[in-house]
C-alpha positions in Angstrom: 36.5 24.3 40.5 34.0 27.0 41.6 30.7 26.0 42.8 28.9 28.1 40.2 30.8 26.3 37.4 30.0 22.9 39.0 26.3 23.8 39.1 26.3 24.9 35.5 28.1 21.7 34.5 25.7 19.5 36.4 22.7 21.4 35.0 24.0 20.8 31.5 24.4 17.1 32.2 20.9 16.8 33.6 19.4 18.7 30.7 21.3 16.6 28.2 20.1 13.4 29.8 16.5 14.7 29.8 16.8 15.6 26.1 18.2 12.1 25.3 15.4 10.5 27.2 12.8 12.3 25.0 14.7 11.6 21.8 15.3 7.9 22.6 12.0 6.6 21.2 12.2 8.4 17.9 15.9 7.5 17.6 15.2 3.8 18.3 12.3 3.8 15.9 14.5 5.3 13.1 17.2 2.7 13.9 14.7 -0.1 13.6 13.4 1.1 10.3 16.8 1.5 8.8 18.3 -1.8 10.0 15.2 -4.0 10.2 16.1 -4.6 13.9 13.4 -6.6 15.8 11.6 -7.6 12.6 10.7 -4.0 11.6 9.7 -4.0 8.0 10.5 -1.2 5.5 8.2 1.0 3.5 9.0 1.1 -0.2 7.8 3.4 -3.0 8.5 0.9 -5.8 9.1 -2.8 -6.2 12.4 -4.0 -7.5 12.8 -4.7 -11.2 14.5 -8.0 -10.6 12.6 -11.1 -9.7 14.6 -14.2 -8.6 13.7 -17.9 -8.9 14.1 -18.4 -5.2 10.6 -18.6 -3.7 9.6 -17.7 -0.2 6.5 -18.5 1.8 5.0 -15.7 3.8 2.7 -16.8 6.6 0.1 -14.3 8.1 -0.6 -13.8 11.7 -3.3 -11.6 13.4 -3.6 -10.6 17.0 -5.6 -8.3 19.2 -4.7 -6.7 22.5 -7.4 -5.6 24.9 -9.9 -4.5 22.2 -13.3 -5.7 21.2 -12.2 -6.7 17.7 -12.2 -9.8 15.6 -9.1 -9.8 13.4 -7.9 -12.5 11.0 -6.0 -12.9 7.8 -8.2 -14.1 4.9 -5.4 -16.5 3.8 -2.8 -18.4 5.8 0.1 -18.1 3.4 1.4 -16.8 0.2 4.2 -18.2 -1.9 6.1 -15.8 -4.1 9.5 -15.3 -5.7 12.0 -12.8 -4.2 11.2 -9.4 -5.8 7.6 -10.2 -6.8 4.6 -8.3 -5.5 2.4 -10.0 -3.0 -1.1 -9.0 -1.9 -2.6 -10.1 1.4 -5.9 -9.1 3.0 -7.0 -9.1 6.6 -10.5 -8.8 8.0 -11.2 -6.6 11.0 -14.6 -6.5 12.8 -15.7 -4.2 15.6 -17.6 -6.5 17.9 -18.6 -3.7 20.3 -21.4 -1.2 20.3 -19.0 1.8 20.2 -17.0 3.4 17.5 -13.3 2.5 18.0 -10.0 4.2 17.0 -7.5 1.4 16.3 -4.1 0.9 14.9 -1.9 -2.1 14.1 1.7 -2.7 15.0 3.7 -5.2 12.9 6.8 -7.2 12.6 8.4 -10.0 10.6 10.0 -13.2 11.9 12.7 -14.3 11.7 13.7 -10.8 12.9 16.8 -10.7 10.8 14.6 -10.8 7.7 12.7 -7.6 8.6 15.1 -5.4 6.6 14.2 -7.3 3.4 10.4 -7.2 3.8 9.0 -4.1 2.1 5.5 -2.8 2.1 4.2 -0.7 -0.7 0.7 -0.3 0.8 -0.5 -1.2 4.3 -3.4 -0.7 6.5 -0.9 -0.4 9.4 0.4 3.0 8.2 -2.4 4.9 9.8 -5.0 4.9 12.6 -8.4 3.5 11.6 -11.9 4.4 12.8 -14.2 1.4 12.8 -18.0 1.7 13.6 -19.9 -0.7 15.8 -20.5 -4.0 14.1 -18.5 -2.8 11.0 -16.2 -5.2 9.1 -13.4 -3.9 7.0 -11.2 -5.8 4.5 -7.6 -4.4 4.9 -5.0 -4.9 2.2 -1.2 -5.1 2.4 0.9 -5.0 -0.8 4.5 -6.2 -0.2 7.6 -7.8 -1.7 10.7 -9.4 -0.3 13.9 -7.7 -1.5 16.0 -9.9 -3.8 19.0 -8.8 -1.7 17.8 -11.4 0.9 19.3 -14.0 -1.5 22.8 -12.7 -0.7 22.4 -12.8 3.1 24.2 -16.0 4.2 22.4 -16.1 7.5 19.1 -16.3 5.7 20.1 -19.0 3.1 18.2 -21.8 5.0 15.2 -19.6 5.5 12.2 -20.4 3.3 9.3 -19.0 5.4 8.7 -15.5 6.9 5.8 -14.6 9.2 4.1 -11.2 8.9 2.4 -10.5 12.2 0.0 -7.7 13.0 -1.4 -6.7 16.4 -4.4 -4.4 16.6 -5.0 -2.2 19.7 -7.2 0.7 20.6 -5.2 3.9 20.2 -6.5 5.7 23.2 -6.5 2.8 25.6 -3.4 0.8 25.0 -1.5 0.3 28.3 1.1 -2.0 26.8 1.3 -5.7 26.1 -0.1 -6.9 29.4 -2.5 -9.5 28.2 -2.4 -12.4 25.7 -3.4 -12.0 22.2 -6.6 -13.6 20.7 -6.5 -16.3 18.0 -9.3 -16.6 15.6 -10.6 -20.2 16.0 -12.2 -20.1 12.5 -8.8 -19.8 10.8 -7.5 -23.3 10.1 -3.7 -23.7 10.2 -2.1 -26.2 7.9 
């Protein structure tokens, strides 16, 4: 093999690996959205027409990473039949003296149920600007796909946990510190 052919081949391999490195995050995100991997929920445009008798409990969790925010669900849980709409609200307060740009990441546990948890509306879909001392009530409209009823691995499951974590969009270094728990929220 000529050295010029070898150089071209190795250059092609290096460029391909570089391209895959840049594409890995969007490809992984797309994979998670399609499969529900890691508790990733789905975004829906309409609720199912079928509502089953099987009822699920959705528990709500709120966390903050390295941001001067107070974040809590306004309710601990919501019981609803598979296929029915649910509405939950969270309360977010900027405890600092500066305007913050924040966003929420989310997941569902057990992780295998993420593909059945669908959101019609959610505060987590976009970045939020919150002024000093401002408190916002943030809604999420959701349903659990009736197809969950056919998943044999989830037959014993009766409770899902919807978890959100708020972070400052310009200053998020990664999950390096523990989340904060609102002491005013009483767990059953």
